C-alpha positions in Angstrom: -4.1 5.9 5.8 -0.5 5.4 6.6 2.8 7.0 5.7 5.6 4.4 5.2 9.2 5.2 5.9 12.4 3.3 6.7 14.9 3.7 9.5 18.3 2.2 8.9 20.9 0.9 11.4 24.5 -0.1 10.6 25.7 -3.0 12.6 29.4 -3.4 11.9 30.8 -3.1 8.5 28.9 -5.9 6.8 25.3 -5.7 8.2 22.5 -3.3 7.7 19.1 -3.4 9.4 16.1 -1.7 7.7 13.1 -1.1 9.9 9.9 -0.9 7.8 7.9 1.7 9.7 4.5 3.3 9.5 2.8 6.4 10.8 -1.0 6.3 11.1 -2.0 9.7 9.7 -5.2 9.7 11.6 -3.7 9.2 15.1 -0.1 10.2 14.7 1.0 6.8 16.2 3.9 4.7 14.9 4.7 1.0 14.4 7.4 -1.2 12.9 6.0 -3.9 10.6 9.2 -5.7 10.0 13.0 -5.5 10.0 15.0 -6.5 6.9 18.6 -7.6 7.3 21.2 -7.1 4.6 24.7 -8.7 4.6 27.5 -7.8 2.2 27.4 -8.5 -0.7 23.8 -7.6 -1.2 22.1 -9.6 -4.0 19.2 -8.5 -6.2 17.4 -11.7 -5.3 17.5 -10.9 -1.5 16.3 -7.3 -2.1 13.4 -8.5 -4.2 12.5 -11.2 -1.6 12.4 -8.7 1.2 10.3 -6.2 -0.9 7.8 -9.0 -1.7 7.6 -10.0 2.0 7.0 -6.4 3.0 4.1 -6.0 0.6 2.6 -9.4 1.5 2.6 -8.5 5.2 1.0 -5.2 4.5 -1.7 -6.8 2.4 -2.4 -9.5 5.0 -3.1 -7.3 8.0 -2.8 -3.7 9.3 0.8 -3.1 10.5 -0.7 -1.6 13.7 -2.8 -4.6 14.4 0.3 -6.8 13.9 2.8 -4.7 15.8 0.9 -2.3 18.1 0.8 1.5 18.3 3.4 3.7 19.9 3.7 7.4 20.4 7.2 7.7 19.0 9.1 5.8 16.4 11.9 5.1 18.9 9.4 3.2 21.2 8.1 1.3 18.2 11.6 0.2 17.2 12.6 -0.8 20.7 9.4 -2.9 21.1 10.1 -4.6 17.8 13.7 -5.4 18.8 12.6 -6.7 22.2 9.7 -8.8 20.8 11.8 -10.5 18.1 14.8 -10.9 20.4 12.6 -12.8 22.9 11.1 -14.9 20.1 14.6 -15.8 18.8 15.9 -16.8 22.2 12.8 -19.0 22.7 13.4 -20.6 19.3 17.0 -21.3 20.2 16.1 -22.8 23.6 13.9 -25.4 21.9 16.8 -26.7 19.8 
């Protein structure tokens, strides 16, 4: 069983990042399944799209299998940022 919770980060005055986090209630470990990005103005369609993606990812695979397990939520968020920053730089280098 998992407990789901969100961690929010403001980035400037027009961008929010929402980290979709889980705690494994059996082990006390943490992970970040995904990060949602919101720009001003926020549309209902974007909110619904991100919620659907969140649920689909959770249904497909355990968030801990997808993202790994970490002893603190800070470690989990840092790993998520580093993983996706590296992936984004690799994508841009291929262009």
